C-alpha positions in Angstrom: 0.2 -13.4 35.1 0.4 -14.4 38.7 3.5 -16.3 39.7 3.2 -19.7 41.4 4.3 -20.0 44.9 7.5 -22.1 45.3 6.6 -23.1 48.9 3.9 -25.3 50.3 2.0 -24.9 53.5 2.7 -27.9 55.7 0.3 -28.4 58.5 1.3 -29.5 62.0 -0.4 -32.9 61.4 1.6 -33.4 58.2 4.8 -32.5 60.0 4.0 -35.0 62.7 3.3 -37.7 60.2 6.5 -37.1 58.2 8.5 -37.3 61.4 6.9 -40.5 62.4 7.7 -42.0 59.0 11.4 -41.6 59.7 11.1 -44.9 61.5 10.2 -48.2 60.0 7.0 -50.0 61.0 9.0 -52.5 63.0 10.7 -49.7 64.9 7.4 -48.0 65.6 6.0 -51.3 67.0 9.2 -51.6 69.1 8.7 -48.1 70.5 5.1 -48.8 71.4 6.0 -52.1 73.0 8.7 -50.5 75.2 6.4 -47.7 76.3 3.7 -50.3 77.1 6.0 -52.3 79.3 7.2 -49.2 81.2 3.6 -48.0 81.7 2.6 -51.4 83.1 5.6 -51.3 85.5 4.7 -47.7 86.6 1.0 -48.8 87.2 2.1 -51.8 89.2 4.3 -49.5 91.4 1.4 -47.0 91.9 3.1 -44.3 89.8 1.5 -42.2 87.1 1.7 -44.0 83.7 2.2 -40.7 81.9 6.0 -40.9 82.1 6.3 -38.6 79.1 5.3 -35.7 81.5 7.9 -36.5 84.1 10.7 -34.1 84.7 14.2 -35.4 84.2 14.8 -36.2 87.9 11.6 -38.2 88.2 12.2 -40.0 84.9 15.8 -40.9 85.8 14.7 -42.3 89.2 11.9 -44.4 87.7 14.0 -45.7 84.8 16.7 -46.8 87.2 14.2 -48.9 89.2 12.6 -50.1 86.0 15.9 -51.4 84.6 16.7 -53.2 87.8 13.2 -54.8 88.2 12.5 -55.7 84.6 11.7 -59.3 84.0 9.7 -61.4 81.5 6.2 -62.6 82.2 7.7 -66.0 83.4 10.0 -64.1 85.8 13.1 -65.0 83.8 15.8 -62.5 82.7 15.7 -60.7 79.4 18.6 -61.1 77.0 21.1 -58.3 76.6 19.9 -57.3 73.2 16.2 -57.3 74.4 17.1 -55.0 77.3 18.9 -52.6 74.9 16.0 -52.8 72.5 13.6 -51.7 75.3 15.8 -48.8 76.4 16.3 -47.5 72.8 12.5 -48.0 72.2 11.7 -45.8 75.2 14.2 -43.2 74.0 12.7 -43.1 70.5 9.2 -43.0 71.9 10.0 -39.9 73.9 11.7 -38.2 71.0 8.9 -38.9 68.5 5.7 -36.9 68.0 3.6 -35.9 69.8 6.1 -35.7 72.7 9.2 -34.5 70.8 11.5 -34.5 73.8 14.9 -32.8 73.3 16.7 -34.9 75.9 18.3 -38.3 75.4 17.8 -40.9 78.2 20.9 -42.8 76.9 23.4 -40.1 76.4 22.5 -37.1 78.6 24.2 -36.6 82.0 20.8 -36.0 83.6 20.2 -39.7 83.3 23.6 -40.9 84.6 22.0 -42.8 87.6 19.6 -44.8 85.5 22.2 -45.6 82.9 24.5 -46.8 85.7 21.7 -49.1 86.8 21.3 -50.3 83.3 25.0 -51.2 83.0 24.7 -53.1 86.3 21.8 -55.0 84.9 23.7 -55.9 81.7 26.6 -57.2 83.8 24.2 -59.3 85.9 22.4 -60.5 82.7 25.7 -61.7 81.3 26.6 -63.5 84.5 23.4 -65.6 84.3 24.1 -66.5 80.7 21.8 -64.2 78.8 24.5 -62.0 77.2 25.1 -63.9 73.9 23.4 -62.9 70.7 22.2 -66.0 68.9 22.6 -65.8 65.1 21.2 -68.1 62.6 23.8 -70.6 61.4 25.3 -70.0 58.0 24.0 -72.3 55.3 26.7 -74.8 54.5 28.0 -75.3 51.0 26.8 -78.9 50.8 23.3 -77.7 51.8 23.4 -75.0 49.2 24.3 -77.5 46.5 21.3 -79.7 47.6 19.0 -76.7 47.3 20.2 -75.7 43.8 20.0 -79.2 42.5 16.6 -80.0 44.0 13.3 -79.7 42.1 12.3 -76.9 44.3 14.9 -74.5 42.7 14.8 -76.0 39.2 14.7 -73.3 36.5 12.8 -75.8 34.3 9.5 -75.2 36.1 7.7 -72.0 36.8 7.5 -72.6 40.6 11.1 -73.7 40.7 12.3 -70.6 38.8 10.2 -68.4 41.1 11.7 -70.1 44.2 15.2 -69.7 42.9 14.8 -66.0 42.2 13.3 -65.5 45.7 16.1 -67.4 47.3 18.9 -65.7 45.4 17.6 -62.2 46.1 17.3 -63.0 49.8 20.7 -64.7 49.9 22.6 -61.9 48.3 20.7 -58.7 48.8 18.6 -58.9 52.0 21.3 -58.7 54.6 19.2 -56.4 56.8 16.0 -58.4 56.6 13.2 -58.4 54.0 11.7 -55.0 54.8 12.8 -53.4 51.5 12.2 -56.4 49.3 8.6 -55.5 48.5 9.8 -52.4 46.7 12.4 -54.1 44.6 11.9 -54.3 40.8 14.1 -55.3 37.8 15.4 -51.7 37.8 16.8 -52.2 41.3 19.5 -54.4 39.8 22.0 -54.3 37.0 24.2 -56.9 35.4 27.9 -56.1 35.1 30.9 -58.1 33.8 34.1 -58.6 35.7 36.7 -58.2 33.0 39.4 -60.0 35.0 37.6 -63.3 35.1 35.1 -62.8 32.3 32.1 -63.6 34.4 28.9 -61.6 35.0 27.5 -60.4 38.3 24.4 -58.7 39.5 24.6 -55.6 41.7 21.9 -53.6 43.4 22.1 -50.1 41.9 19.2 -48.4 43.7 19.8 -47.1 47.2 17.3 -48.3 49.8 16.3 -47.1 53.3 17.9 -49.2 56.0 15.7 -51.2 58.4 16.4 -49.2 61.5 17.1 -45.7 60.2 15.0 -44.2 57.5 17.4 -41.4 56.8 20.3 -43.8 56.2 20.7 -45.7 53.0 22.4 -48.9 51.8 24.4 -48.0 48.8 25.1 -51.7 48.3 24.3 -54.8 50.3 26.2 -57.4 48.3 26.6 -58.7 44.8 25.4 -61.9 43.2 28.2 -63.5 41.2 27.7 -65.8 38.2 28.2 -69.4 39.3 28.4 -72.0 36.6 25.8 -74.7 37.0 23.4 -72.5 39.0 
């Protein structure tokens, strides 16, 4: 009786696709966007747009000028987090298939000059008032009370119950965005009881891939406590 082979034969294309899937769809779009902006810049400067084929010296020089010259379509400055997103997007683009570069344009000494330029750009950006990260304001307790007591989150109607569940899940378990929400089921959560206060709480018990790093997982992203009246 022939023994079955314990190993599979993975093709180059399959390896490529699995490596690509290490990144989320949002990250892949960010990588493509960063590469597109850099190619547009190179084309405008009369350079080859195939920057993936540049040697380190050429790439370092072009990146330094790119960071210094980068502006929005309306000629205004990018915010700090947008600039950092473009630089990280370029780095991921170069490291991903089919290019698979071993160098790192953010950490490697070969790119010291361009990274010094980047730091100078960040300092200038902060001076012109583009350095602050704007977060959504926290929902106030009075506003939360209005939501829970409104007809829109009423558990006495099908639509209200649906809205309440959607709101609660997002409120307590989607701290890194809604990317993993489509894969959540009732088995994602479990109800526990806090013996000290005698109240129940819901906890996420299934690890999920984080938004930015598909090899990292969130072992927990909050709990939903029992609140009387809700």
